[in-house]
N, C-alpha and C positions, 0 to 999 in steps of 0.2 A: 559569499555564501554558496555552498553546494548541497545539491539533493543526491543522495546515493540510494540505489534500490536494486535489490536481487530477489528474483523469483525463480523457483526451481520449477519446471514444467514437465516433470517426468512421471507425474502420477496420474490415476484414472480420471480424475477431475478434469484433465486436460484432453481427454479423448472423446470423441474423434477429431474436435477441432480446437487445437491448443489456443488459437488467437480469440475465439470467444471467451474462454475463461480468462485469458489474460486481460481483455477488454473490460470484463466484470470486475476484476480486482482493482485496475486502474481507475475506473468509474466510482467504485467504492471509496477509494482513497481520496478521490477529488471531491466527493461529496462530505466525507470527514472534514476535510480542510475548510470547505464552505460552511458547514455547520459550526465550527469552531472559530470561524473568522470574526475577530473582534472580542470574543470572549477569552482567547489564550494566544494573542498573536506571538507564534513561535515559542512559546512556553513549554513547559514540560510535555503537555498532551501532544504537541504537534513535532517536537524536535526527533521523536522516533516512533517507529510502529511496526506492527507484523501485518503480513498478508495471509488470511485463511481462505483455502479453497471452499468451493460449493459443498465440500464434504466435511468442512470443519478443520481440515488439517492445515498446520502452518506450513506454508510453502515459501515464504520469503519474509524479507524485512526491509525497512528504509530508516534512513536518518538525513537529517538536515543539519549540516556543520557550518559553522563560522558565525559571524557577527550579523546582526539584521541590517 
């Protein structure tokens, strides 16, 4: 199984400290995985998703590929 993630960090939400916004995005993804744990084990809701920055813009996406 493989987790692929891409986040573009070149917009205003990442200024002045890009690592703070990146941290927020990754924590939100981890919380989503935890909330859906057991209810959708690697089903449709967890196989792919998007990252929205603090301003609501899509800045990236992730996919989980392969068999369980």
